[in-house]
C-alpha positions in Angstrom: 17.4 79.6 139.4 15.9 80.4 136.4 16.6 83.7 134.6 13.8 86.2 134.1 14.9 88.8 131.4 18.4 88.3 133.4 17.0 88.3 136.6 17.2 85.2 138.7 14.5 84.2 141.1 16.8 85.5 144.1 16.6 89.0 142.3 13.2 89.3 142.4 12.8 87.7 145.8 15.3 90.4 146.4 13.3 93.2 145.4 10.2 91.5 147.0 11.9 91.8 150.1 13.5 95.1 150.0 10.2 96.9 147.9 7.9 95.2 151.0 10.1 96.3 153.9 10.9 99.7 152.7 7.3 100.5 152.2 6.7 99.0 155.8 9.1 101.3 157.5 8.2 104.0 155.8 4.4 104.2 156.5 5.5 103.2 160.3 7.7 106.3 160.4 4.9 108.4 158.7 2.4 107.1 161.0 4.8 108.0 164.1 5.9 111.6 163.1 2.2 112.6 162.3 0.6 111.1 165.1 3.3 113.0 167.4 2.7 116.1 165.8 -0.5 115.8 164.8 -2.8 113.4 165.9 -3.2 112.8 162.6 -2.8 109.5 160.4 -1.7 109.0 156.7 -5.4 108.3 155.6 -6.0 111.8 157.2 -3.3 113.1 155.3 -4.3 112.0 151.9 -7.6 114.0 152.7 -6.2 117.0 154.5 -3.8 117.9 151.7 -6.1 118.3 148.9 -8.8 120.1 151.3 -5.9 122.3 152.3 -4.8 123.3 148.5 -8.7 124.0 147.9 -9.2 126.8 150.6 -12.1 127.7 151.9 -14.2 126.8 149.0 -13.5 122.7 149.6 -14.3 119.9 147.5 -16.8 117.9 146.5 -16.5 114.6 147.8 -16.4 113.0 143.9 -13.5 115.1 143.5 -11.7 114.6 146.9 -12.0 110.7 145.8 -10.1 111.3 143.0 -7.4 113.5 144.3 -6.2 111.0 146.8 -7.2 108.3 144.2 -9.3 106.3 146.8 -12.8 104.8 146.1 -15.9 107.0 147.5 -16.6 104.8 150.3 -13.3 105.0 151.7 -13.5 108.6 151.4 -17.3 108.7 153.2 -16.1 106.4 156.1 -12.3 108.3 156.4 -14.8 111.7 156.4 -17.0 110.4 159.1 -14.2 109.9 161.2 -12.4 113.2 160.2 -16.0 115.2 160.9 -16.0 113.7 164.6 -12.7 114.8 165.4 -14.1 118.1 164.3 -11.4 118.3 161.2 -14.0 118.5 158.3 -17.5 119.8 157.6 -19.6 118.2 155.1 -22.9 119.7 153.2 -25.0 119.3 150.5 -23.3 120.5 147.2 -25.2 123.7 146.3 -25.1 123.4 142.3 -25.8 119.4 142.8 -27.9 118.3 145.3 -26.9 114.6 144.8 -23.1 115.8 145.6 -21.5 116.6 149.2 -19.2 119.7 149.4 -16.2 118.9 151.9 -14.3 121.7 153.3 -12.0 121.6 156.7 -12.9 123.4 159.6 -10.5 125.9 161.5 -9.3 123.0 163.4 -8.7 120.8 160.3 -6.8 123.7 158.7 -4.4 123.8 161.8 -4.4 120.2 161.4 -3.4 120.2 158.0 -0.8 122.7 158.0 1.0 121.0 160.8 0.9 117.6 158.7 1.9 118.8 155.8 4.9 120.4 157.4 5.4 117.3 159.1 5.3 115.1 156.1 7.7 117.6 154.5 10.0 116.9 157.4 10.1 113.1 156.9 10.5 113.4 153.0 13.7 115.9 153.6 14.8 113.2 156.4 13.9 109.8 154.9 14.7 110.6 151.1 16.0 114.3 149.9 18.7 114.1 152.7 19.7 110.4 151.9 19.4 110.3 147.6 21.7 112.2 145.4 19.8 114.0 142.7 20.4 111.4 140.3 18.7 108.6 142.6 15.8 110.7 143.2 15.2 111.0 139.7 15.6 107.4 139.3 13.0 106.6 142.3 10.4 109.0 141.1 10.8 107.7 137.2 11.0 103.7 138.5 8.0 104.5 140.9 6.3 106.2 137.8 6.9 103.0 135.7 5.6 100.5 138.8 2.3 102.6 139.5 2.0 102.2 135.6 2.7 99.0 135.9 0.1 98.4 138.5 -2.7 100.4 136.6 -2.5 98.2 133.7 -2.5 94.7 136.2 -5.9 96.3 137.1 -7.6 97.3 133.9 
């Protein structure tokens, strides 16, 4: 085994396996919890929460894409599915006819509120109730550093 920055290949492989497994397990637990409580998905949640925070005025689709950190085309496809389920309504932006405004319907607000409550419950159960405060701080710091490295790798 060769050492890279004081780590062995076995360390690197173990880090990859634990990260991959944790990501997959986390996603499955959140999908299941959201599906049982709201019939929403994690993808729905990523758009429902910013729309819920925006209130009745809603958000421009481009701003929603930025809030969710998604590409415009992915947002458009997801919104189409959510619109078909009666969760969102889309309309031309009155201030800029090139843009689209997105708002939650009444059913969308109810779904978003239940989804947010479910997400918070799962975060407590899986993260906050398991980690000590200093471990949580380390997790948040580590995740921020990893996201920065991913952003650097994409540019």
